[in-house]
MIKEKOL-732825 format. One record per residue (C-alpha): residue number from 1; x negated, y, z. Coordinates in steps of 0.001 Angstrom, whole numbers, plus 500000, padded with zeros to 6 digits. Example, Ala and Ser with C-alpha at 12.3 -4.5 7.8 and 13.67 -1.06 7.14 Angstrom:
REM MIKEKOL-732825
(1, (487700, 495500, 507800));
(2, (486330, 498940, 507140));
//
This chain:
REM MIKEKOL-732825
(1, (880718, 606292, 957415));
(2, (884209, 605316, 958537));
(3, (885981, 602912, 956236));
(4, (889675, 602692, 955437));
(5, (891383, 599407, 956268));
(6, (893773, 598478, 953464));
(7, (896099, 595508, 953778));
(8, (896543, 593467, 950599));
(9, (900182, 593297, 949486));
(10, (901791, 590130, 950795));
(11, (902653, 587521, 948169));
(12, (906066, 585950, 947555));
(13, (907069, 583987, 950698));
(14, (908497, 581104, 948639));
(15, (905178, 580712, 946802));
(16, (903310, 580742, 950111));
(17, (905594, 578063, 951561));
(18, (905219, 575916, 948436));
(19, (901405, 576093, 948444));
(20, (901180, 575437, 952187));
(21, (903349, 572335, 951785));
(22, (901791, 570960, 948573));
(23, (898202, 571555, 949696));
(24, (898745, 570825, 953398));
(25, (897033, 574035, 954465));
(26, (897621, 576883, 956910));
(27, (900167, 579469, 955706));
(28, (897525, 582185, 956087));
(29, (895316, 580403, 953563));
(30, (898280, 579742, 951271));
(31, (899004, 583465, 951327));
(32, (895454, 584235, 950167));
(33, (895795, 581821, 947267));
(34, (899136, 583333, 946281));
(35, (897652, 586841, 946456));
(36, (895027, 585661, 943967));
(37, (897642, 584647, 941436));
(38, (897896, 580951, 942292));
(39, (901470, 579680, 942394));
(40, (901341, 575902, 941846));
(41, (899465, 572776, 942831));
(42, (897879, 572500, 939369));
(43, (896652, 576088, 939451));
(44, (895210, 575507, 942911));
(45, (893434, 572381, 941692));
(46, (891827, 574322, 938830));
(47, (890834, 577074, 941265));
(48, (889206, 574741, 943772));
(49, (887648, 572460, 941125));
(50, (886589, 574575, 938119));
(51, (886097, 572387, 935037));
(52, (883753, 573002, 932110));
(53, (886444, 571583, 929826));
(54, (888506, 574701, 930556));
(55, (886002, 577016, 928856));
(56, (887545, 578901, 925961));
(57, (886850, 578072, 922334));
(58, (883807, 580222, 921396));
(59, (885141, 580638, 917862));
(60, (887920, 582815, 919270));
(61, (885256, 585523, 919577));
(62, (885491, 587805, 916556));
(63, (882644, 587227, 914057));
(64, (881458, 583969, 915645));
(65, (881817, 582098, 912337));
(66, (879779, 584832, 910629));
(67, (877072, 584594, 913302));
(68, (876728, 580811, 912983));
(69, (876721, 581029, 909179));
(70, (873904, 583619, 909211));
(71, (871856, 581559, 911687));
(72, (872331, 578455, 909537));
(73, (870990, 580340, 906529));
(74, (868004, 581561, 908533));
(75, (867183, 578066, 909780));
(76, (867623, 576506, 906341));
(77, (865335, 579074, 904706));
(78, (862796, 579011, 907549));
(79, (863315, 582742, 908158));
(80, (861664, 584391, 911126));
(81, (864156, 585159, 913922));
(82, (863582, 587724, 916658));
(83, (865596, 587409, 919883));
(84, (865943, 590931, 921307));
(85, (867267, 591770, 924767));
(86, (867509, 594314, 927552));
(87, (864960, 594484, 930379));
(88, (867300, 593794, 933316));
(89, (868401, 590427, 934739));
(90, (871276, 590014, 932304));
(91, (869038, 590869, 929367));
(92, (866088, 588682, 930360));
(93, (868253, 585649, 931153));
(94, (870066, 586203, 927835));
(95, (866786, 586225, 925931));
(96, (865430, 583197, 927788));
(97, (868600, 581204, 927066));
(98, (868924, 582138, 923397));
(99, (865221, 581850, 922579));
(100, (864919, 578479, 924320));
(101, (868089, 577120, 922721));
(102, (867227, 578001, 919115));
(103, (863596, 576977, 919615));
(104, (864963, 573434, 919449));
(105, (865670, 573999, 915740));
(106, (862838, 576231, 914521));
(107, (859337, 577385, 915416));
(108, (859841, 580592, 913427));
(109, (861258, 582424, 916432));
(110, (859969, 584984, 918937));
(111, (861478, 587263, 921555));
(112, (861185, 590984, 922158));
(113, (862030, 593100, 925211));
(114, (861729, 596894, 924893));
(115, (859409, 598699, 927276));
(116, (861648, 600531, 929748));
(117, (859242, 603448, 930074));
(118, (858216, 603879, 926424));
(119, (861310, 602774, 924462));
(120, (864203, 603055, 926891));
(121, (867436, 601091, 926875));
(122, (868881, 599247, 923890));
(123, (867751, 598777, 920323));
(124, (864637, 600853, 919640));
(125, (862970, 602040, 916463));
(126, (859738, 600530, 917796));
(127, (861450, 597149, 918129));
(128, (862749, 597265, 914564));
(129, (859319, 598339, 913292));
(130, (857802, 595396, 915157));
(131, (860266, 593085, 913400));
(132, (859429, 594556, 910008));
(133, (855692, 594265, 910579));
(134, (856125, 590653, 911661));
(135, (858299, 589773, 908656));
(136, (861385, 588998, 910769));
(137, (864573, 589040, 908700));
(138, (867101, 588328, 911475));
(139, (867389, 589879, 914930));
(140, (869751, 588428, 917537));
(141, (870351, 591240, 920045));
(142, (871652, 590390, 923509));
(143, (873160, 592617, 926212));
(144, (872702, 595671, 923987));
(145, (873363, 597021, 920500));
(146, (877088, 597739, 920493));
(147, (876513, 601508, 920182));
(148, (873275, 601412, 918161));
(149, (874807, 602771, 914951));
(150, (871713, 604581, 913690));
(151, (869254, 601850, 914674));
(152, (871203, 599118, 912898));
(153, (871460, 601339, 909821));
(154, (867682, 601759, 909939));
(155, (867225, 597975, 910175));
(156, (869519, 597487, 907182));
(157, (867334, 599835, 905150));
(158, (864415, 597519, 905968));
(159, (866429, 594406, 904966));
(160, (866633, 593159, 908557));
(161, (869983, 591647, 909596));
(162, (871411, 591967, 913099));
(163, (873683, 589699, 915119));
(164, (874827, 591687, 918151));
(165, (875818, 589772, 921303));
(166, (877010, 592445, 923744));
(167, (879571, 592853, 926501));
(168, (879611, 596626, 926868));
(169, (882462, 598838, 925708));
(170, (882119, 599792, 922007));
(171, (882466, 603312, 920710));
(172, (884948, 604304, 918012));
(173, (882500, 603161, 915321));
(174, (880832, 599756, 915248));
(175, (877294, 599175, 913966));
(176, (876931, 597700, 910459));
(177, (875660, 594346, 911720));
(178, (876192, 590952, 910084));
(179, (878165, 589868, 913165));
(180, (879210, 591604, 916383));
(181, (880111, 589278, 919240));
(182, (881731, 591437, 921923));
(183, (885036, 590463, 923572));
(184, (885634, 594147, 924361));
(185, (886068, 594931, 920655));
(186, (889636, 596110, 920151));
(187, (890059, 593575, 917331));
(188, (888620, 590605, 919249));
(189, (891240, 588007, 920284));
(190, (889016, 586266, 922828));
(191, (891176, 585714, 925944));
(192, (888509, 586677, 928507));
(193, (886891, 590082, 928192));
(194, (884450, 590117, 931122));
(195, (881597, 587798, 930166));
(196, (878090, 588963, 931054));
(197, (875620, 589463, 928218));
(198, (874049, 586090, 928961));
(199, (877543, 584626, 928791));
(200, (877819, 585840, 925193));
(201, (874512, 584125, 924409));
(202, (875866, 580970, 926037));
(203, (878993, 581096, 923864));
(204, (876785, 581488, 920756));
(205, (874871, 578344, 921766));
(206, (878140, 576545, 922512));
(207, (879533, 577506, 919101));
(208, (876379, 576292, 917360));
(209, (876599, 572910, 919103));
(210, (880292, 572549, 918300));
(211, (879764, 573414, 914644));
(212, (876888, 570913, 914327));
(213, (878389, 568125, 916444));
(214, (875615, 568377, 919049));
(215, (876026, 567212, 922680));
(216, (877213, 569755, 925237));
(217, (874110, 569112, 927317));
(218, (872079, 571093, 924770));
(219, (873731, 574347, 925877));
(220, (875007, 573436, 929342));
(221, (871425, 572958, 930538));
(222, (871144, 576765, 930664));
(223, (874099, 577329, 932946));
(224, (871908, 578324, 935902));
(225, (870631, 581272, 933845));
(226, (874212, 582284, 933028));
(227, (875146, 582139, 936703));
(228, (872215, 584383, 937654));
(229, (873375, 586956, 935078));
(230, (876949, 586816, 936401));
(231, (875724, 587456, 939939));
(232, (873280, 590221, 939014));
(233, (875556, 592093, 936608));
(234, (878448, 592147, 939122));
(235, (881040, 590970, 936600));
(236, (884424, 589601, 937771));
(237, (884171, 586065, 939169));
(238, (887356, 584841, 937584));
(239, (888500, 582834, 934567));
(240, (885486, 581685, 932526));
(241, (882955, 583452, 934754));
(242, (884189, 581478, 937759));
(243, (883663, 578185, 935926));
(244, (880182, 579202, 934778));
(245, (879196, 580561, 938199));
(246, (880493, 577471, 940002));
(247, (878594, 574982, 937855));
(248, (875582, 577272, 937594));
(249, (875245, 577279, 941375));
(250, (875475, 573483, 941406));
(251, (872579, 573336, 938953));
(252, (870560, 575971, 940817));
(253, (870896, 574005, 944054));
(254, (870156, 570603, 942518));
(255, (868114, 570927, 939326));
(256, (867180, 574533, 938497));
(257, (864973, 575481, 935577));
(258, (861325, 575505, 936554));
(259, (861006, 579278, 936630));
(260, (863971, 579778, 938958));
(261, (862769, 576945, 941194));
(262, (859359, 578602, 941555));
(263, (861019, 581930, 942359));
(264, (863253, 580247, 944948));
(265, (860218, 578645, 946571));
(266, (858252, 581884, 946802));
(267, (861260, 583791, 948166));
(268, (861386, 581490, 951206));
(269, (864873, 580193, 950429));
(270, (865003, 577119, 948210));
(271, (868416, 575591, 948875));
(272, (872088, 576301, 949611));
(273, (872247, 579368, 947355));
(274, (875448, 581379, 947011));
(275, (876092, 584154, 944493));
(276, (875287, 586644, 947253));
(277, (871922, 584962, 947802));
(278, (871219, 585265, 944078));
(279, (872113, 588975, 944143));
(280, (869827, 589775, 947068));
(281, (867042, 587210, 946662));
(282, (866466, 586239, 943030));
(283, (867907, 589159, 941032));
(284, (865710, 591920, 942566));
(285, (862593, 589887, 941853));
(286, (863553, 589240, 938226));
(287, (864432, 592915, 937800));
(288, (861135, 594018, 939344));
(289, (859156, 592891, 936278));
(290, (860895, 595406, 934014));
(291, (860954, 598114, 936682));
(292, (857276, 598061, 937579));
(293, (855612, 596664, 934442));
(294, (857229, 594794, 931529));
(295, (860235, 592466, 931523));
(296, (858350, 590035, 929281));
(297, (856901, 588685, 932519));
(298, (860386, 587697, 933709));
(299, (861230, 585963, 930431));
(300, (857891, 584166, 930496));
(301, (858711, 582842, 933971));
(302, (862219, 581739, 933009));
(303, (860824, 579834, 930016));
(304, (858125, 577984, 931978));
(305, (857937, 574232, 931468));
(306, (854753, 573703, 933513));
(307, (854884, 573988, 937290));
(308, (851486, 575695, 937706));
(309, (852400, 578437, 935237));
(310, (855835, 578865, 936841));
(311, (854196, 579302, 940246));
(312, (851734, 581817, 938807));
(313, (854477, 583857, 937135));
(314, (856745, 583820, 940188));
(315, (853850, 585043, 942357));
(316, (853237, 587931, 939957));
(317, (856908, 588891, 939932));
(318, (857118, 588644, 943709));
(319, (854193, 591073, 944033));
(320, (855895, 593443, 941607));
(321, (859020, 593282, 943758));
(322, (856974, 594296, 946802));
(323, (855675, 597302, 944846));
(324, (859230, 598091, 943764));
(325, (860437, 598168, 947375));
(326, (857794, 600729, 948344));
(327, (858541, 602874, 945310));
(328, (862308, 602965, 945721));
(329, (862040, 603662, 949462));
(330, (859770, 606644, 948823));
(331, (861944, 608032, 946026));
(332, (865116, 607559, 948096));
(333, (863532, 609574, 950912));
(334, (862576, 612330, 948463));
(335, (866074, 612361, 946964));
(336, (867667, 612630, 950405));
(337, (865361, 615543, 951188));
(338, (866372, 617300, 947958));
(339, (870040, 616832, 948758));
(340, (869498, 618232, 952241));
(341, (867626, 621267, 950930));
(342, (870262, 622345, 948422));
(343, (873375, 621343, 950397));
(344, (874566, 619634, 947237));
(345, (877424, 617869, 948972));
(346, (879224, 620945, 950251));
(347, (882649, 620901, 948586));
(348, (881285, 618660, 945821));
(349, (882579, 615339, 944578));
(350, (879374, 614262, 942822));
(351, (875642, 614014, 943401));
(352, (873166, 614787, 940604));
(353, (869474, 614865, 941550));
(354, (866347, 615168, 939406));
(355, (862590, 614956, 939783));
(356, (860301, 614672, 936798));
(357, (857807, 612338, 938508));
(358, (860183, 609667, 939817));
(359, (859606, 606138, 938544));
(360, (862120, 605462, 935804));
(361, (862222, 601789, 936764));
(362, (863711, 602281, 940239));
(363, (866070, 605255, 939870));
(364, (869017, 602872, 939446));
(365, (868350, 601436, 942886));
(366, (868004, 604953, 944315));
(367, (871344, 605920, 942751));
(368, (872954, 602913, 944445));
(369, (871461, 603864, 947823));
(370, (872668, 607466, 947536));
(371, (876129, 606266, 946545));
(372, (876247, 604018, 949611));
(373, (875248, 606903, 951868));
(374, (877434, 609711, 950506));
(375, (880055, 607629, 948687));
(376, (880604, 609695, 945585));
(377, (879676, 609259, 941903));
(378, (875921, 609714, 941736));
(379, (873333, 610295, 939021));
(380, (869572, 610172, 939528));
(381, (867383, 611581, 936747));
(382, (863700, 611622, 935880));
(383, (861602, 612701, 932893));
(384, (860572, 610248, 930191));
(385, (859162, 610908, 926727));
(386, (860235, 614548, 926794));
(387, (863843, 613775, 927761));
(388, (865696, 613346, 931027));
(389, (866796, 609781, 931597));
(390, (869010, 608638, 934426));
(391, (871045, 605993, 936136));
(392, (874616, 606567, 937261));
(393, (876596, 604715, 939911));
(394, (880256, 605043, 940818));
(395, (882512, 604296, 943773));
(396, (885171, 601595, 943816));
(397, (888174, 602493, 941686));
(398, (886637, 605398, 939757));
(399, (885825, 605023, 936052));
(400, (882344, 606462, 935666));
(401, (882159, 605657, 931962));
(402, (885211, 607796, 931211));
(403, (883688, 610698, 933129));
(404, (880478, 610434, 931096));
(405, (882525, 610250, 927918));
(406, (883771, 613750, 928748));
(407, (880145, 614921, 928811));
(408, (879159, 613142, 925602));
(409, (878266, 616330, 923704));
(410, (875614, 617119, 926333));
(411, (873980, 613674, 926117));
(412, (871557, 612168, 923638));
(413, (872955, 608740, 924445));
(414, (874675, 606826, 927221));
(415, (876077, 603373, 927824));
(416, (877381, 601138, 930533));
(417, (880687, 600423, 932177));
(418, (883115, 601570, 934847));
(419, (880773, 601367, 937818));
(420, (877258, 601801, 936396));
(421, (875682, 603477, 933398));
(422, (872476, 604789, 931895));
(423, (872140, 608151, 930163));
(424, (869648, 610413, 928382));
(425, (869807, 614160, 927822));
(426, (867673, 617105, 926737));
(427, (866070, 618936, 929706));
(428, (867869, 622192, 928883));
(429, (871261, 620487, 929330));
(430, (870872, 619335, 932944));
(431, (872639, 622288, 934592));
(432, (875512, 622268, 932112));
(433, (875816, 618518, 932480));
(434, (875853, 618624, 936296));
(435, (878578, 621303, 936243));
(436, (880675, 619443, 933645));
(437, (880300, 616108, 935423));
(438, (881372, 617699, 938718));
(439, (884328, 619377, 937020));
(440, (885566, 616140, 935431));
(441, (885155, 614033, 938571));
(442, (886779, 616689, 940771));
(443, (889801, 616795, 938464));
(444, (890270, 613022, 938266));
(445, (889124, 611418, 941529));
(446, (891438, 611079, 944529));
(447, (890440, 611707, 948136));
(448, (891042, 608060, 949018));
(449, (888360, 607005, 946528));
(450, (885803, 609175, 948323));
(451, (885789, 606954, 951386));
(452, (884974, 603225, 951245));
(453, (887719, 600748, 951967));
(454, (887887, 597329, 953547));
(455, (890549, 595278, 951819));
(456, (892108, 592883, 954331));
(457, (893674, 589675, 953083));
(458, (895557, 588610, 956187));
(459, (896012, 589030, 959925));
(460, (895326, 585860, 961895));
(461, (894742, 584807, 965476));
(462, (891334, 583453, 966412));
(463, (892962, 580189, 967475));
(464, (893794, 579472, 963812));
(465, (890103, 579210, 962936));
(466, (888675, 575700, 963015));
(467, (886532, 573435, 960859));
(468, (889285, 572627, 958355));
(469, (890200, 576317, 958007));
(470, (886592, 577183, 957180));
(471, (886103, 574237, 954798));
(472, (889050, 575410, 952684));
(473, (887668, 578963, 952610));
(474, (884275, 577594, 951511));
(475, (885986, 575874, 948577));
(476, (887241, 579264, 947365));
(477, (883634, 580146, 946474));
(478, (881805, 581344, 944480));
(479, (882704, 584766, 945787));
(480, (882282, 588004, 943878));
(481, (884338, 590784, 942260));
(482, (888006, 589744, 941823));
(483, (887365, 586744, 944078));
(484, (885844, 588175, 947215));
(485, (885411, 586186, 950411));
(486, (888677, 586463, 952377));
(487, (888680, 589227, 954979));
(488, (890811, 588672, 958081));
(489, (891846, 590990, 960860));
(490, (892433, 589999, 964470));
(491, (893836, 592389, 967070));
(492, (893586, 592594, 970842));
(493, (890242, 590843, 971084));
(494, (887722, 591343, 973881));
(495, (884046, 590518, 974146));
(496, (882490, 587920, 976422));
(497, (879225, 588741, 978166));
(498, (877602, 591837, 976699));
(499, (877026, 592989, 973128));
(500, (873349, 593278, 972211));
(501, (871151, 594449, 969346));
(502, (869490, 592063, 966899));
(503, (866491, 593504, 965097));
(504, (866822, 597269, 965128));
(505, (870408, 597880, 964026));
(506, (872557, 594742, 963975));
(507, (875302, 594143, 966525));
(508, (875667, 590712, 968101));
(509, (878518, 589751, 970401));
(510, (880882, 586952, 971360));
(511, (884657, 587501, 971373));
(512, (887870, 585801, 972354));
(513, (891601, 586474, 972043));
(514, (893866, 585364, 974882));
(515, (893313, 581591, 975135));
(516, (891372, 581205, 971882));
(517, (887920, 579637, 971625));
(518, (884934, 581974, 971896));
(519, (883407, 583023, 968578));
(520, (879990, 584439, 967924));
(521, (879963, 587575, 965741));
(522, (877386, 589534, 963805));
(523, (877908, 593116, 962627));
(524, (875148, 594127, 960231));
(525, (874075, 597748, 960687));
(526, (876743, 598335, 963373));
(527, (874676, 598468, 966555));
(528, (874091, 602224, 966694));
(529, (877758, 603034, 966174));
(530, (879350, 600510, 968538));
(531, (876887, 599229, 971135));
(532, (877864, 601955, 973628));
(533, (881528, 602268, 972616));
(534, (882592, 598679, 973281));
(535, (883666, 598372, 976912));
(536, (884453, 595309, 979053));
(537, (888124, 594302, 979131));
(538, (889018, 596967, 976574));
(539, (890742, 595238, 973626));
(540, (889797, 596191, 970085));
(541, (890515, 595047, 966529));
(542, (888011, 593525, 964132));
(543, (888092, 592616, 960471));
(544, (885675, 589946, 959343));
(545, (884776, 587098, 957049));
(546, (884263, 583585, 958362));
(547, (880995, 581865, 957587));
(548, (878848, 578961, 958630));
(549, (875689, 579997, 960455));
(550, (872770, 577568, 960281));
(551, (870070, 577826, 962920));
(552, (867441, 575121, 963395));
(553, (869630, 572772, 961326));
(554, (872560, 573350, 963687));
(555, (875744, 574633, 962024));
(556, (878405, 576692, 963752));
(557, (881181, 579058, 962725));
(558, (880358, 582744, 962872));
(559, (882418, 585858, 962214));
(560, (880713, 588434, 960002));
(561, (882227, 591716, 961152));
(562, (883150, 594213, 958428));
(563, (884838, 596775, 960670));
(564, (885809, 597543, 964264));
(565, (888673, 599692, 965494));
(566, (888834, 600795, 969099));
(567, (892097, 601557, 970892));
(568, (893600, 604797, 969618));
(569, (891784, 604818, 966272));
//
């Protein structure tokens, strides 16, 4: 699919000149910093060297004092506490962090993860019944609960208190919990609204330490878990998340918790992790436990304190990830066949597909794959416990949550955010829902949003790229939403030698520009489209990121091609 090249708006020239002078860097790099809101030496220093001391006061989160007070009462009275969380990466890391942290102060504590297939997302009646049967009087819910009005009311009837630690968008009514920690509450003054669920758990631990004059090490030790949640949940890597991700990566690469270390070892990559590596290497394995069996296995691994048990758990999760790959590949193929049979994309702006036998645990991945292929808001549904349950994925710039809000009367429940959501409906509503969803998206989406874009930070010549240039770019990491790796464009380049195919579909070539050095390039998935189109001595344009390629312990600069434009395009 052809992608649109969009040039980022150039920053103020005076700011660019100032940063280039004060930081002694190339003007092209100064422009990137200015485009990211940096306008002074001090702001640049904070950007390049994120400091834990710059984390916000956790007591700025609405209800934090109430949450700490209720936990203090529970600990003083030796009440039983249940730590409850979602079954994805954010939920399991949240539970591991919160359970481990408060286990330092009580042995009257357990954790509970709902069964994806039997209970579904969020607070479940079964979970509350489990708490009642076990004589738990306080539940700390993480990465879920903000819309569980009825379930919290049920818990209150059973004299079970809830502290909700969530980061999803609340509805008009809030649950009747003892405390609701969610920066997205309209009445919450917390200055940063985009923490992951595990980040909320981290702030709860931070607040507890501050209120009891405990050393920061007692909560900072979990920062690698917070970083993994930030990477997996695709939250903005800015403000507090950037600080947590930066220091979490340092810990992951130097002294990770035993469970993550075992998972790194079994994955075949045990050093030099970036957020991207976490997204594609660790996160799918952690998620696989809840997709294929039960997410308790992931929490058990993350809590390991013995190496043999950590190795055993990571092996189990790795095997589950292998099963997950087979399952999602098969279901994706079936979904593509369904789409082909019914010509669902003709004049449509959405994709809604359903099969009652698809594995509920992998339909989110399938939705992502279909979105990548057809680039339109997509929902994949299957049958579970007499209802249709599904995962929804959006395209960049389109608010999926708002579209689902317009279909709320046809849904049993739904939750999520702008780009991803989960939903449940009665089987008889599927046709009405598909029509309504299509109608809403068609009325609100623009044509530009239906084709992927490449956002270009700056045009440079290849001769500008050297070791210093790349070292400064590397210091802009960690990269993720709202702080993506800089994308450059260079025009009038030609290849040297001949392009060739790596693996089955990746394009490999070397390029130069006038008298510039020769640079090696890799274009993932681009071989079929360009291997025959690129011609000797015919200039073309490329947009790319700059990275360091390591091969047999030898490091060299490499251009990772994001797009190619031939003459006349």
